[in-house]
Steps between C-alpha positions, in 0.01 A plus 500: 500500500823383665527136615593389851866442574630184665789531746716282718629648827820342629770614744362854522486548122218496247533314168240556225403196295467557124292200398738240646778472758737215585622464858819320590874510565605564138614855434261530205193442718260789558571470873817339628415278796809481724404183683684167482168319461419699187555340159656687206156543349265426782152636425310706245226759541311578182181654368234281339244739353377709793620241756841477661650156554803348676671170438801313636759431233602157630710649777687273741333634816165620376301825505230589753201724440352624828676217678382220267731318257434541129473136391217496245624731227428873469281665763317832507675770698311801638574836655667461837603134454832388646755301295763312701825364361726341760501735800410808298155652445381719211162673486298525179302822456273640233494878485193651340555752220508863598153561358357216711658597831271655763498873464521721808185694573460849351630768728223692671601842615366545851720791598316793654181296517316457829394144571281467808678715761838496325646758264781342295792739487807310374590176328727292725548198279363193325471176700415151382130533582443867430613860522594684820440870558566747775159624602349753740225358718272798533302418815799371697730773365789264440704360216463130417618259237211423268510189282271461198472132406563375145171547303528144368454379858257766612249402226459150657224513761616178665849639535374832641303323774793272589754784484304733731456210747871419507611863516265545796689218672832670417362827643467326838874427518681715754873447477777763484644351183168476310358807328154588632198462271233765557219435255403291195209549261387524138399850394392615154643181346839533680593229750736654754642496847670770708796429724759669711742717303853403606807716443851354486722297273395175334722197537553519124663842552703387798636201310682730263768519771644223721306428821678394818449123561330529838274775374417290193403206715288727719311621195429141394376413848266804511365414155441137595319608817273734304410220256446260788222730619343495151510120495348478849205700367456254209651737245790460256689802368631347175693807379791520744787692346735782606276766347216379729702562815587839647717616791327805640646803674497316835706213351192279520442248222161541333348246264327720241179409321322164532645322201272245332257465791152415371614359164444141390742317270354621172485862618857480631614362165320781318671786682837330519505450122615863497772427759849630449831321531557691824195335657595143396829528687297432817227265379497129571505280185141381532364853544710631212338238278158636595424275794315599814709676765493371856686537826793298368532721192530798735775307684684452169476872428643591840783258434579678172499835681723366779750379240493841327547684832809299588656422162413828326307328219197272463568124509402461133550752223448543127427763237136393435205368697544158337873479581448589865214251532714227339778576746259467795389163368826342391797652685613376843429702811798732554714446809622834628574459872879488464508785250301735725671392821199323654475163680408196283148519646427780251537258211279249682227765539521617140497139372172447684343834400603474134426132444345457158249254644261692736461184708860529620479866599422611853143410600423853610652846530524457877770241447689744276488769768628262764784374279611849399497620864713199596739585221528855631613373841787322323639817344794682652427857598763616250267393218288806565772729369 
């Protein structure tokens, strides 16, 4: 059986630790700390049996673990802990071996089956919480999108009851940007819901080409307004990304699916353990670590999408899930207003939406909508071209 791997994430990069790593300004250190408060050999992380430890090596300015100075010799360091040297932060992670990582559920072929009143005709795609099909609703004689929920969730009776209750709330939302939910139930062991089938292009597809600045801002406003409605109903989406947003044939933005509605923290962590690097581009740091999503995590996600719409790329990038997450946590919030020809207010808005501390983000999505609309009034008409 393979053993777990220890890693340090710093400045958007991931550094594996092979038993021991020295941190400091010396070029021979495992990670070079480019801070004037860092000593040549500043701190050491090492393995003691099955436990990982950290100690300060008599540095001039000290080492902090989760904000507390290391003053009493080596201390235990655990997954997710934050090491601070001078003004720089590094995150310690322990990655489980491949054979210990959660396995995705076995694929259940539902194609051509009829579940309740729905005959499943075509696979549309795999979402975080389940699989989506194009289905024919026999009695209503219409096509719908049919989502079969991950069997790992559907087997939990407490979850099923909570999920059906929350989806019923979502079904009561009537807003042009929110996809309509028709029905939710558990049939023959399959937990499912049927929703409006929307045709158009997803934002992920549209982002393959440049989007005019005023149009990009309009998309962000429409998305924020849709999520504001969710939040006013006591719901949090939790999976806001370009693939979850579609522009239909009438040029109307539609927020597809219901995200992580109905999931508690453990259930969210379970399904997001299979998340891809593409998804983490738009997740707030706390949620990416497996924390509970809330209204302010949705605000962070909209901020990431707004940055991508205007700058042509997400605010933080990397080649792996861990690298992108480290970038979210350690890199400064990008300032793009000048580069994209916007007033400085854009940077003020993004700084608030993408603040790493949720406390300093906007209190609610309504404030985001108001700020973005004010920004739009400051744009010259030429920016629409």
